[in-house]
N, C-alpha and C positions, 0 to 999 in steps of 0.2 A: 244754966249758965257756966257749969263746970267744964263742958266739953270744949268750948272754944279755948279755954285756958290750957286744957290738956294738949289740944292741938298745937297751940302756940309753944308750949313747953317742948313738944316733940321737934318743932321746927327749929327752935333755938339750939337743941341738943344736936340735931343733924348738922346745923350750920357750924356748931363747935367742933364736931368731928371732922367735918370737911376742911376747916381751918387748920386743925391739927395735922390732917393727912398732907396738906399743902406744905406745912412748915416742915414736915419730915422728908419732903422731896429735896435732895441736895441741889443747890444752885451752883452752876459752874459758869464762869465768865470767859468769853473769847474776845480778846482785844487785838485787832489787826492794824496795820499801818493805814490802809485805805479800804474802801468797799469797791473800788473800781479795778484795781490790779487783779488780772486773772489768777495769779498766784494765790492771792489771799482769798478770792472767791472760792477757789478749790479747797482752801484750808477750812473755810466756813462750812462748806459742803460736808467735809469729813467730820467735823465736830458736830454738826446737826445729825448726821446719820448715826453716829455712835451714841449721842445723847438720847435719841429716840429709842435705840436698841436697848439701852440701859435704864431707861425710865427716869432720866434726871432732867432738870430744867437748865437749858442753855440760854444765856443772855449774851448777845453779841454787841460789840461796840467797834468802831473804827475811827481813826483820825480823818479830818477833813482833807488832808493832803499828806503826802510822805514827808515826815519831819514834824508832824503836828503833835508835839509832846503834851501840850496843855489838855487837849481832848482826852488823851490817854490817861493822864493824871486823874481827871474827873471820873473817867470810867472805873479806875481802880478804886477810888473813894467811894463810888456808888455801890460797887460790889462788897466792899468791907461793911457799909451800912446795912446792906441787904442780907448779911449773914452767909454770904457765899462760902462754899467749902474750898474752892480753888480758883485760880486764874491761869489762863493760857494767854500769853502776850508775845506778840512780834513787835518789839519795841522800836518806836521811831528815833528815839533818843536814848541809846543804851545806858548812858551815864546819867542823863538828866531825869530819868524815871526812877533811879535807885532809891532816893529817899522815900518816895510813895510806895515802892515795893516793900521796903523795910517795915513800913507801918502795916502793910497787909500781912506780912509774915508774923509780925508781933501780935496781930490779931487772931493768928491761928490758921490763916489760909495757906494752902500749898501753891506755890508759884512756879510755873514752868514757862521758860522762855522758848518760843518757837522760831526756828530758823536763824535768828540773830542773837547771839549771847548778849546778856547785860555786861556792863563794864563797872566793877569786875563781874565775871560770869558767875562767881560765888554768891552774888547778891540774889540769885533765884535758887530755888531748891534744886533745880535741874534744867538743863537746856536739851530740847529735842530738836535735832537739826541733821542736815546733810553733813557728811564728812567732806567738807569743801576742798581740803588739801588732796584727798583721795580723788575727788572729781576732777581736779586739775591734772593730777598725775596720770589719770586714765587717758585723758585726750593727749597728754604729752607723749606717753608711751605709744598710743596709736599713731600719732604723727611721725615719730621717729621710725617706727616700723614700716610705715607706708613710704617714707622718703628713702629708706635703706641707705646706701652709701652716700647719697646726696645730702644726708642730714649733716654730714661734717661740714657742708658749705652753705647751710641754710641761712636765709636772711629773714630774721624774724621781727615782726611788728607786734607789740603788746598793747592791746586796747583795754585799759583798766576802768574802774568806776569813777573815782574822783580823787582829789589830792588828800583827803582825810585818811586814807589807807586803813579803812575799817577791816575788822577781822575777816569777813567773808572775802573781800577784795584781795587781801594779802594772801590768804590761803589758796585761793584758785590760781593766782598768778604764780606763786612759789611752787605749788604742786605741779603746774604745767611745766615749769622750767626743770624741775627735778626729774619728772617723767621723760622729758626730752634728752636728759643727760647733761644739763648745764649745772655747774657747781653754784650752789648759793653761798653768798657771803653772809649776810644776816638773814635768816629765814623770816624774820619779822619786818623786813624792809623791802619795799618794791623799788627797783631801779638801781641797786647798788652792785649789780653783777657786772663783771668785766669781760664776759665772754664776747669776742668779736662778731659772733653770729647774730647778736641782738642789735637791731637797727635802733630801737628806742621804745620808750613808752609814751602813751598819751592817755587822756581821760575822756570818757564818753557820756557820763551820768547815766549810764545803762540804757540810753535811748538810740533809736534808729538815726535821728539827726546827729547825735553826738558821735556815733560810731562812723558815720560818713565823714564828718569833719576831722575826727582824729586819724582816720585812714588817709585822707588827703594830705594832712600835715606830715605824716610819716613818709608818704610817697615822695613828697618834696625833699625830704631828708635823704632818702635812698630809694630810687624807683626800682631796685632789683628785688624788693620784697617778694618772697615766695612762700611764706607761712605767717598766718595771722592768728593770734590768740585773742579771743574777746571774753569779757567778763560775763556777757549773756547774749542771748540770741537776737533780741532787737539790735544791740550794738553790732552783731555779725551781719545782719540784714543790711545795716547802713554801710558797713565796710565793703560789702559786696557791691553795693550800688556805686561807691566810689571807685572800686576796681573796674567795674563795667564801664564806667565813664571814660576810663583810660584804655579800654580794650584789653584789660588784663584779667578779666574774670575766670578765664579757663586755665591760667597758668599759676594761680596762687590757691594754696590750701587754707581753708578757714576752719578753726575748731572753736567750740564754745561750751557753756554750761547752762543748763536750766531744764530742758526737756518738756517745755510746754508744747501744745499741739501745734502752733504755728511754726515753732522751731523744728519740730519733727518733719513737718511738711517741707521745710526748707532742706532737710536732709534728702528727702524724697526728690526734690526738684534739683538737687546738686549745688545749691547755694552754700550749705555748710557740709564739711566732710564728715564730722562726727561731733556729737555732744554727749555730755553727761547729765543723765536725767535725775532730778530731784522728786521727792514724793511728799508734797505739802498736804495732800489729803491724809496720808498715813500719819504725818506729824501730829495733826490736830486730833485724829481719831484715837491714836494711842495716848495722847496727852489726856483726852477725856477719860479714857479707861484708868489711867494712873491716878487721876483726882478721885474717881469713884472708889478705887481700892483704898486710897488714903482715907476717905470718908468712912469707909466700912472698918478698916483694920488699923489705920494709923500708919501703915507702911509707906515709905517714900521710894520713888523710883531711883534706880542706881545707873551708873554710867556703863556704857559698853566696854568690853574688855580692852584694855590698852588706851583708852580714851578718857577725857574728862567731861564727856556729854553722852547722851543717849543717841546713837546713830540710827537714823531712820532710813538708810539705804541710798544707793546711787547705782546707775545702770548706764553703761555706754551704749549709744545708739549710732548705728552707721549702716550704710548700704555698701561699703567697701571694706570688707573685713581684712584684718591683719593677722598673719600667723601667730598663734599662741595667745590671742587677746580675746577675752570673752566680750560678746556683744549681742544685741538684738537688732533686727532690721527696722527700718522706718515703719513697715507695715505692722509689726508687732508693737513698735513704739506707740503708734497712734491708738492702740487698743488699751494702752496703759499709761498714757501721758499724764504726769502729776497725780497719779492714783495713790 
């Protein structure tokens, strides 16, 4: 009768060892705004690849819709209770999530904001993001170079995100204007510039439908528009459709920011003149690496030189190069979009 007991003891010991091994595997959380937006799908892909490579457990969560703070709060609380080492979060409500993030940090978790800073940004240990001002500046410089002497008489329509003037929206808009050579009054305020080349600003909600509606509004204000800045590529596609309905698609330059594959294809098709590509896969991948390093050594990520966040890079994509401006073609862009 002793053998079965010995066998049972061995099984119990093996189970205990297995449980201990599982407990030693760091848990990392990824919380995105939604599971449907291709930008966040690519982010999740990058986090999963790096987690598998480094042998850590990745737990993923997403809001039910863009702006769903409640679900993100629940996800953070779940990760705190699970003993996670760190959290990567693309916040739906950068201010509303802060009290919950503070509890996570007090519990010893490293918190990295992805793409969108918290409000204040210092509420996270670090932000991993695109330099959105630089992204806007790159397409502004390209547009100015392509227009040449005609830039002095440009008629510019600015298609922004919404009336909240969130950090990303402001940075891209103001970067574009500075790149084009327009003086900024308050760099943190959209629409206070007094340059006569600006026809006006309208909001798009970052959607194709919104881009079309905003473009129609600004064309009614001044039908001589010849340069359009858009917050992202869906808005750019909508602006193009509006211009096309007026027979103006060939005489107006459109520039944008994002670098998703559909947007790069619109470069290839001549819908968009140039775009600045972001790298969400890299954001999440490098974020996982940073949390693993924190779990091993306690070291925290540091900001890129001259910035208050960790810059994950940006790349100009165009099939119409301008002298002195670094770029990649749409063919190359399609091989790297959102990588």
